[in-house]
Every structure is written in structure tokens, then in C-alpha cells.
C-alpha positions as CSV (number, residue, x, y, z in Angstrom):
1,M,-89.6,-35.4,-16.2
2,S,-86.9,-37.4,-14.5
3,Y,-83.6,-38.2,-16.2
4,T,-81.5,-41.4,-15.9
5,S,-78.2,-42.3,-17.4
6,V,-78.0,-43.8,-20.9
7,K,-78.5,-47.6,-21.0
8,G,-75.2,-49.3,-20.5
9,M,-73.4,-46.1,-19.3
10,D,-73.4,-45.9,-15.5
11,D,-72.5,-43.4,-12.8
12,L,-69.8,-44.1,-10.3
13,C,-70.6,-42.7,-6.9
14,P,-69.0,-42.9,-3.4
15,P,-68.0,-45.1,-1.8
16,E,-67.2,-47.2,-4.9
17,S,-65.6,-44.1,-6.5
18,Y,-63.0,-44.2,-3.6
19,R,-61.9,-47.7,-4.7
20,W,-61.8,-46.5,-8.3
21,A,-59.4,-43.6,-7.2
22,E,-57.3,-46.1,-5.3
23,I,-57.0,-48.4,-8.3
24,E,-55.9,-45.5,-10.5
25,K,-53.4,-44.3,-8.0
26,K,-51.7,-47.7,-7.5
27,A,-51.8,-48.5,-11.2
28,K,-50.1,-45.2,-12.2
29,A,-47.5,-45.7,-9.5
30,I,-46.6,-49.2,-10.7
31,F,-46.6,-48.3,-14.3
32,E,-44.2,-45.4,-13.7
33,S,-42.0,-47.6,-11.6
34,F,-41.6,-49.7,-14.8
35,S,-40.6,-46.5,-16.7
36,F,-44.0,-46.0,-18.5
37,S,-45.0,-42.5,-19.4
38,P,-48.6,-41.2,-19.4
39,I,-50.3,-40.6,-22.7
40,V,-53.8,-39.2,-23.3
41,T,-55.7,-39.5,-26.6
42,P,-59.2,-38.2,-27.7
43,A,-62.3,-40.3,-27.1
44,V,-63.3,-39.6,-30.8
45,E,-61.1,-40.8,-33.8
46,R,-61.6,-41.2,-37.5
47,T,-63.5,-44.4,-38.1
48,E,-60.8,-45.6,-40.6
49,L,-58.3,-45.8,-37.8
50,F,-60.2,-48.6,-36.2
51,S,-61.5,-50.4,-39.3
52,R,-57.9,-50.5,-40.6
53,G,-56.2,-51.1,-37.3
54,I,-58.5,-53.5,-35.5
55,G,-59.8,-55.3,-38.7
56,R,-62.9,-54.8,-40.8
57,A,-64.0,-58.4,-40.2
58,T,-64.0,-58.1,-36.4
59,D,-67.2,-57.9,-34.3
60,I,-66.0,-54.6,-32.9
61,V,-65.9,-52.9,-36.3
62,E,-68.8,-54.7,-37.9
63,K,-71.3,-54.5,-35.0
64,Q,-70.2,-52.6,-31.9
65,M,-68.7,-49.2,-32.8
66,Y,-70.6,-45.9,-32.1
67,T,-70.0,-44.3,-35.5
68,F,-71.5,-41.0,-36.9
69,L,-70.9,-38.4,-39.6
70,D,-69.8,-35.0,-38.3
71,K,-71.1,-31.7,-39.9
72,N,-68.4,-32.0,-42.6
73,G,-69.6,-35.5,-43.5
74,E,-66.5,-37.2,-42.1
75,S,-67.0,-40.6,-40.4
76,L,-66.0,-40.5,-36.8
77,S,-66.2,-43.1,-34.0
78,L,-66.1,-43.2,-30.3
79,R,-63.0,-45.3,-29.5
80,P,-63.8,-48.9,-28.8
81,E,-60.2,-49.7,-27.6
82,G,-57.0,-47.8,-26.7
83,T,-54.2,-49.3,-28.7
84,A,-54.9,-47.9,-32.2
85,P,-55.2,-44.3,-30.9
86,V,-51.9,-44.6,-29.1
87,V,-50.2,-45.9,-32.3
88,R,-51.8,-43.0,-34.1
89,A,-50.3,-40.6,-31.6
90,Y,-46.9,-42.3,-31.7
91,L,-46.8,-41.7,-35.4
92,E,-48.4,-38.3,-35.6
93,H,-46.1,-36.7,-33.0
94,Q,-43.0,-38.7,-34.1
95,L,-42.6,-40.1,-30.7
96,Y,-40.3,-42.7,-32.3
97,H,-37.6,-39.9,-32.8
98,P,-34.8,-40.2,-31.9
99,D,-35.5,-43.6,-30.3
100,P,-38.3,-45.9,-31.4
101,Y,-38.3,-47.6,-28.0
102,Q,-41.1,-46.0,-26.0
103,K,-43.4,-47.1,-23.1
104,F,-46.8,-45.5,-22.5
105,Y,-49.7,-46.0,-20.2
106,Y,-53.3,-44.7,-20.5
107,W,-56.5,-44.6,-18.6
108,G,-60.0,-43.7,-20.0
109,P,-63.4,-44.5,-21.3
110,M,-64.1,-46.8,-24.3
111,Y,-67.4,-47.4,-26.1
112,R,-69.0,-50.5,-27.7
113,Y,-72.6,-51.2,-28.4
114,E,-72.8,-54.6,-26.9
115,R,-75.4,-56.8,-25.3
116,M,-75.1,-55.9,-21.7
117,Q,-74.4,-58.3,-18.9
118,K,-72.5,-58.4,-15.7
119,G,-69.1,-56.9,-16.3
120,R,-70.0,-55.7,-19.8
121,Y,-71.1,-52.2,-20.5
122,R,-71.5,-49.8,-23.4
123,E,-69.3,-47.2,-21.8
124,F,-66.5,-48.9,-20.0
125,H,-63.1,-47.8,-18.7
126,Q,-59.7,-49.3,-19.3
127,F,-56.1,-48.8,-18.2
128,G,-53.6,-49.9,-20.8
129,V,-49.8,-50.1,-21.4
130,E,-48.0,-50.1,-24.8
131,V,-44.3,-50.7,-25.6
132,F,-42.9,-49.8,-29.0
133,G,-39.6,-50.6,-30.5
134,S,-38.6,-54.0,-29.0
135,A,-39.2,-57.5,-30.4
136,S,-37.6,-59.1,-27.3
137,Y,-39.6,-61.9,-25.6
138,R,-38.4,-60.4,-22.4
139,I,-40.7,-57.4,-23.0
140,D,-43.6,-59.8,-23.3
141,A,-42.8,-61.4,-20.0
142,E,-42.1,-58.1,-18.3
143,I,-45.6,-56.8,-19.1
144,I,-47.2,-60.0,-18.0
145,F,-45.2,-59.9,-14.7
146,M,-46.1,-56.2,-14.2
147,M,-49.8,-57.0,-14.6
148,M,-49.6,-59.9,-12.1
149,H,-47.9,-57.5,-9.7
150,L,-50.6,-54.9,-10.1
151,Y,-53.5,-57.2,-9.5
152,R,-51.8,-58.6,-6.4
153,E,-51.2,-55.1,-5.1
154,L,-54.8,-54.2,-5.7
155,G,-56.0,-57.2,-3.6
156,V,-57.2,-59.6,-6.3
157,K,-56.9,-62.9,-4.7
158,K,-58.0,-65.4,-7.5
159,F,-56.7,-64.9,-11.0
160,E,-54.9,-66.9,-13.6
161,I,-52.6,-65.9,-16.5
162,Q,-53.5,-67.8,-19.7
163,L,-50.9,-67.8,-22.5
164,N,-50.9,-68.6,-26.2
165,S,-49.0,-67.8,-29.4
166,L,-50.7,-66.8,-32.6
167,G,-47.7,-67.2,-34.8
168,C,-46.7,-64.6,-37.3
169,H,-47.4,-63.6,-40.9
170,E,-45.1,-66.4,-42.1
171,C,-46.7,-69.4,-40.3
172,R,-50.2,-68.3,-39.6
173,P,-51.5,-68.2,-43.2
174,K,-50.5,-71.9,-43.6
175,Y,-52.2,-72.8,-40.4
176,R,-55.3,-70.7,-41.4
177,E,-55.7,-72.9,-44.5
178,Q,-55.7,-76.0,-42.4
179,L,-58.1,-74.5,-39.9
180,L,-60.5,-73.4,-42.7
181,K,-60.4,-76.9,-44.3
182,E,-61.4,-78.5,-40.9
183,L,-64.1,-75.8,-40.2
184,R,-65.7,-76.1,-43.7
185,G,-66.2,-79.8,-43.1
186,Q,-68.1,-78.9,-39.8
187,K,-69.8,-75.7,-41.0
188,S,-73.3,-76.9,-40.3
189,A,-72.4,-77.6,-36.6
190,L,-71.2,-74.0,-36.1
191,C,-73.4,-71.2,-34.7
192,A,-74.7,-68.5,-37.2
193,D,-72.0,-66.0,-36.2
194,C,-69.1,-68.5,-36.8
195,Q,-70.6,-69.5,-40.1
196,N,-70.9,-65.9,-41.2
197,R,-67.3,-65.0,-40.3
198,L,-65.8,-68.4,-41.3
199,E,-64.0,-67.2,-44.5
200,K,-63.0,-63.8,-43.1
201,N,-61.9,-64.6,-39.6
202,P,-61.9,-68.4,-38.8
203,L,-59.8,-68.0,-35.6
204,R,-62.7,-66.4,-33.9
205,T,-64.3,-69.8,-33.6
206,F,-61.9,-70.4,-30.7
207,D,-63.3,-67.7,-28.5
208,C,-67.0,-68.2,-29.5
209,K,-69.2,-68.7,-26.4
210,N,-71.6,-71.1,-28.1
211,E,-71.3,-74.5,-26.5
212,G,-71.3,-76.4,-29.8
213,C,-68.5,-74.2,-31.2
214,Q,-66.5,-74.5,-28.0
215,K,-66.7,-78.3,-28.2
216,I,-65.5,-78.3,-31.8
217,A,-62.7,-75.8,-30.9
218,Q,-61.5,-77.9,-28.0
219,T,-61.7,-81.4,-29.5
220,T,-61.3,-81.3,-33.3
221,L,-59.5,-78.2,-34.5
222,P,-55.8,-77.9,-35.1
223,R,-54.0,-75.6,-32.7
224,M,-51.8,-72.7,-33.8
225,V,-49.2,-73.4,-31.2
226,D,-48.5,-76.8,-32.9
227,H,-47.9,-75.0,-36.3
228,L,-45.5,-72.3,-35.3
229,C,-42.4,-71.6,-37.4
230,E,-39.0,-71.9,-35.8
231,P,-38.6,-68.2,-35.0
232,C,-42.1,-68.1,-33.4
233,K,-41.3,-71.3,-31.4
234,A,-38.1,-69.8,-30.1
235,H,-39.9,-66.6,-29.1
236,F,-42.6,-68.4,-27.3
237,E,-40.1,-70.6,-25.5
238,G,-38.3,-67.5,-24.5
239,V,-41.5,-65.9,-23.0
240,K,-42.2,-69.0,-21.0
241,T,-38.6,-69.2,-19.7
242,A,-38.6,-65.5,-18.7
243,L,-41.9,-65.9,-16.9
244,N,-40.5,-68.8,-14.9
245,Q,-37.5,-66.7,-14.1
246,L,-39.8,-64.0,-12.7
247,N,-41.8,-66.6,-10.7
248,T,-44.9,-65.7,-12.7
249,P,-47.3,-68.7,-12.9
250,F,-49.2,-69.3,-16.1
251,I,-51.1,-71.9,-18.0
252,L,-51.2,-72.6,-21.7
253,N,-54.5,-72.0,-23.4
254,P,-54.4,-72.6,-27.2
255,N,-58.0,-71.2,-27.5
256,I,-56.9,-67.6,-26.7
257,V,-57.1,-65.7,-30.0
258,R,-58.4,-62.2,-28.8
259,G,-60.9,-60.2,-30.8
260,L,-58.5,-58.0,-32.7
261,D,-56.8,-58.8,-35.9
262,Y,-53.5,-57.1,-35.1
263,Y,-52.1,-59.6,-32.7
264,V,-49.1,-61.9,-33.5
265,R,-47.0,-64.3,-31.5
266,T,-47.6,-63.9,-27.8
267,T,-51.2,-63.3,-26.7
268,F,-52.5,-63.6,-23.1
269,E,-55.5,-63.0,-20.9
270,I,-55.8,-62.6,-17.1
271,V,-59.0,-64.3,-15.9
272,S,-60.8,-64.4,-12.6
273,G,-63.1,-67.2,-11.4
274,D,-65.2,-64.5,-9.6
275,L,-66.5,-63.0,-12.9
276,G,-68.6,-65.8,-14.3
277,A,-68.8,-66.2,-18.1
278,Q,-67.2,-62.9,-18.8
279,N,-64.2,-63.9,-16.8
280,A,-61.4,-61.8,-18.4
281,L,-59.9,-59.0,-16.3
282,G,-58.0,-58.0,-19.4
283,G,-55.8,-59.2,-22.2
284,G,-53.0,-58.2,-24.5
285,G,-50.2,-59.4,-26.7
286,R,-47.8,-58.6,-29.4
287,Y,-48.8,-56.5,-32.4
288,D,-45.7,-56.1,-34.5
289,G,-47.4,-55.2,-37.8
290,L,-49.8,-52.5,-36.5
291,V,-47.5,-49.5,-36.7
292,K,-46.7,-50.2,-40.3
293,E,-50.4,-50.9,-41.1
294,L,-51.2,-47.4,-39.8
295,G,-48.6,-45.7,-41.9
296,G,-45.3,-46.0,-39.9
297,K,-42.2,-48.0,-40.2
298,D,-42.1,-51.7,-39.3
299,T,-42.0,-51.4,-35.5
300,P,-42.5,-54.2,-33.0
301,A,-44.9,-53.5,-30.2
302,F,-46.6,-55.2,-27.2
303,G,-49.5,-54.1,-25.0
304,Y,-52.2,-54.9,-22.5
305,A,-55.5,-53.4,-21.5
306,G,-57.5,-54.2,-18.4
307,G,-61.2,-53.4,-17.6
308,I,-61.8,-51.3,-14.5
309,E,-65.5,-52.1,-14.0
310,R,-64.6,-55.8,-14.1
311,L,-61.9,-55.2,-11.6
312,L,-64.4,-53.4,-9.3
313,L,-66.7,-56.4,-9.5
314,V,-63.9,-58.7,-8.4
315,L,-63.0,-56.4,-5.5
316,E,-66.6,-55.6,-4.4
317,N,-66.5,-58.4,-1.7
318,E,-63.2,-57.2,-0.3
319,T,-63.0,-54.7,2.5
320,Q,-63.9,-51.2,1.2
321,P,-61.1,-48.8,1.7
322,K,-62.1,-46.4,4.5
323,Y,-61.8,-42.8,3.3
324,G,-62.5,-39.7,5.3
325,V,-61.0,-36.4,6.6
326,N,-58.1,-35.9,8.9
327,V,-60.0,-33.4,11.1
328,F,-63.4,-32.0,11.4
329,V,-63.6,-28.6,13.0
330,A,-66.7,-28.2,15.2
331,A,-67.2,-24.4,15.7
332,L,-69.7,-23.0,18.1
333,G,-70.8,-19.4,17.9
334,P,-70.1,-16.6,15.5
335,K,-66.5,-15.8,16.7
336,A,-65.4,-19.5,16.6
337,Q,-67.0,-20.0,13.2
338,A,-65.2,-17.0,11.7
339,F,-61.9,-18.2,13.3
340,S,-62.4,-21.8,12.2
341,Y,-63.3,-20.8,8.6
342,G,-59.8,-19.3,8.2
343,L,-58.2,-22.2,10.1
344,I,-59.5,-24.9,7.8
345,H,-58.2,-23.2,4.7
346,K,-54.8,-22.9,6.3
347,L,-54.9,-26.6,7.1
348,R,-56.0,-27.4,3.5
349,L,-53.1,-25.5,2.0
350,K,-50.8,-27.8,4.1
351,G,-52.4,-30.8,2.5
352,I,-54.5,-31.7,5.5
353,K,-58.0,-33.0,4.7
354,C,-60.5,-31.1,6.8
355,E,-64.1,-30.1,6.9
356,I,-66.4,-27.7,8.9
357,D,-70.1,-27.3,9.5
358,Y,-71.7,-24.3,7.8
359,D,-75.2,-24.7,9.3
360,D,-74.8,-23.5,12.9
361,S,-75.5,-27.0,14.2
362,S,-75.3,-28.1,17.8
363,L,-72.1,-29.8,19.0
364,K,-73.9,-33.1,19.1
365,A,-75.0,-32.8,15.5
366,Q,-71.5,-31.8,14.4
367,M,-70.0,-34.8,16.2
368,K,-72.5,-37.0,14.3
369,K,-71.5,-35.4,11.0
370,A,-67.8,-35.9,11.8
371,D,-68.5,-39.6,12.5
372,R,-70.3,-40.0,9.2
373,M,-67.4,-38.4,7.4
374,N,-65.0,-40.9,9.0
375,S,-63.0,-38.0,10.5
376,Q,-59.9,-39.2,12.4
377,C,-60.4,-36.4,15.0
378,V,-62.5,-33.4,15.9
379,L,-61.2,-30.0,16.8
380,I,-63.8,-28.3,19.1
381,I,-63.7,-24.5,19.3
382,G,-66.4,-22.6,21.2
383,E,-66.7,-19.4,23.1
384,D,-64.6,-20.6,26.0
385,E,-61.9,-21.9,23.7
386,M,-61.8,-18.6,21.9
387,N,-61.3,-16.8,25.3
388,K,-58.5,-19.2,26.3
389,G,-56.8,-19.3,22.9
390,E,-56.9,-23.1,22.8
391,A,-59.0,-25.8,21.2
392,I,-60.1,-29.3,22.3
393,L,-58.7,-32.1,20.2
394,R,-60.8,-35.3,20.3
395,N,-59.6,-38.6,18.8
396,M,-62.6,-40.3,17.2
397,S,-61.2,-43.8,17.6
398,T,-59.9,-43.7,21.2
399,K,-62.3,-40.9,22.4
400,E,-59.3,-39.3,24.2
401,Q,-59.2,-35.5,24.4
402,K,-56.6,-32.9,25.0
403,T,-56.3,-29.2,24.7
404,I,-54.0,-27.6,22.1
405,P,-53.1,-23.9,21.8
406,F,-54.2,-22.2,18.6
407,G,-50.6,-21.4,17.7
408,E,-49.7,-25.2,17.7
409,I,-52.7,-26.5,15.6
410,L,-50.9,-26.4,12.3
411,D,-47.8,-28.2,13.6
412,E,-50.0,-30.8,15.3
413,F,-51.7,-31.9,12.1
414,K,-48.5,-31.6,10.0
415,K,-47.1,-34.3,12.4
416,K,-50.2,-36.5,11.7
417,S,-50.3,-36.1,7.9
């Protein structure tokens, strides 16, 4: 019997895994330069955390979560997103004490039972950032700017920041009534999903992929951005002003509502024309009521989550980073092999990436192996070299060779590393 991975849950193998590692390395460096701290939460949480935090009327909670009863009969779910678990950890470990202002980043797998297509999987990975304790519009702009900087540093050439405001708990209920009134009058023209969730979550009509619903949303429905209260207007204007100050281009898209109930005021997506219909690299926004909803004090918050698999799709046509070893040690004969075995471990302890052949292969075969491993150079040690106490160092790019005394090998590679 042969085994394959579970449908919608894929392996990541070299050389693509090298790009994955590079994304993770650059993302963490940039997040920490903006004073974010790493946080790690479990892949499994109590189901109530998501149904209460994300919203029971969302597609994620109603249709997509992997939910099961454990042996004690408690309902648990694989996390479908990262924000609610971070909020839970913020409260459980009293990370708000003594200062509620905290900044975190995370990285890990999420799970949703979705209809699979390009860029959409049932196990997918996200990086995310969360800021607690500030209602300032400058925080909103800072996160958007930081994500623009990250995607540029990763080599994403074509992307666009789309911006909207969803109002607050003061102005959105009034707008919702106007929206419902308009939608009820056109209910028969909506798709089955939009009809079913009309009373519970009418804003989802804006991000429905059905062509008929899209036409209605774009031509006949009132827009939240035109019904903002004065504080929400001022906040949104502040975000736009700050983005302009940071030279961060954006376009206004009144149809962005996101699929999670906790968003208020600023919401945004970063989209790429290279992804087709599922064009969002990620999205985020402000969720000022979520901490209180999950049992804490009223705490403003803002966050973003980006999909790593979608990012890999965008980058797949770019030049693949070339990974390899610093040096391959080609040892010929028992004495040279014994000496080289000790040598490579001394090099590794100095942080020098190196490899050796364990199969007693010929020099020609070892040189081919070094080439396949993208080794920068090869250190050749045979019987003659053992007698002379020096090795031959061959540069694999220029093909130049030189001899180097055994006692100077460590210093030679420390200079190169």
C-alpha cells in the first residue's frame, strides 16, 4: 500500500522549502525591527473561542472548521485563523500587565475545510502581526506600511493595497438597516449563500464571488464609507493621511468587508494580479471589540495575516534563491577520510556549511556531487595531501585551485563565511 498526503494538505520539499525559509527569515527580521515579539499558540483551541470570536454566522464557523469532541466530550477545533488564539493568550497570561500596549507576530499552520483551488488549501500557513492597546490611526498606517515593505523586500513586484472602513458599533447598525432594506428588495437576484445569510450577515454580499451578487454590490448597494459617523470619518482620514506621509500607495475599495465579524473601522487587503480569482496575499484591520468579547477589558487592537502558500505562488516565477554548502570535502583513501570526518565537524561548529562523501566514491563522482549541492568550493584531500599536510582548495565558479596547509583551513573558511 502506498501513502499520500491528505487531500488539501501538501508537503513542502526542496528547492521550494528554501524559499519558504527565506520568507520566514526576512519576515521575522522585519517584524522585530518594528518592535514585534514572537508568540506561539497551539494548533488546537476550544471551539467556543472561534464561534464567539470570529462570529457564528461566518462561513468559517458554519462550514469550514475542523471540529471534534475529545475523550472528555469537549468540543475542540483546529485553528482556522490566528487572531483569536493570540487574543486568548494575551488575556490568559495577562500580557496587558503592566502595559496593555503590546506587539506580537506569529507564524504557523491554519485549517479550513474549503473547496480547493489554486492558492487555497485545507492546511495553509500564515504569518501574522497583532497590536494591542492603541486606537491611533497611525498604528493602522504603520502596519500597512510594514507589510508593503515586507512584500517589496521579498521580491513581490505587482501588488496593490486596497483600503476601506467598516465603521464602528455606533454607525454600522444604522447602515446595516439600510443595507438590509436594499438587499431584501433584491433577494431573488442573490445567490443561494447570500440569501441564506442575508439576515445574519448582510455585509458578506460585498465579497461574494457570484457575478450577479458582485454586480448588485458594485452598482446598487449603499456603501459603509458613505455612512461613517464623525469619529470614524476622522479616523479614516487620519489613516489615509499617514499612509501618504509614509509614501504608501493605496486605492479605496468599498467592497472590502473581510470574512470575520470582529473587524471595525480600518480594513484592508493586499492583492496581487498574479493570483487569479483568489488574489489576496492577505488582509487585516482593526478589531477594537474582540478583547472585550473574549472576556477582557475594552482594548483597541489591529492586525494582519498573510498567506505563505499564496506568496510562494507569486514568487514561483522569480529566480529561485541558490542554496548550497560553503565547502565540500572530497576525501580519498582511509586516512584522508578519517582526517576529513573530524575536519568537517570542526568547520560546522564554526558555522560553516559543509558536506562530505561517505561512500568511498571516486574523485570524479565526488566533484559531481559537490556540483549538485551547489558547493562554493571543494577541499580535496588524498594520500599525497596527507603526506604533505596540505589540501587542494578548488573554487567551483572560477575553477581556480590553490594549496592550503591543514593548520590554516579553519581560518580560510572563517574569512569566507
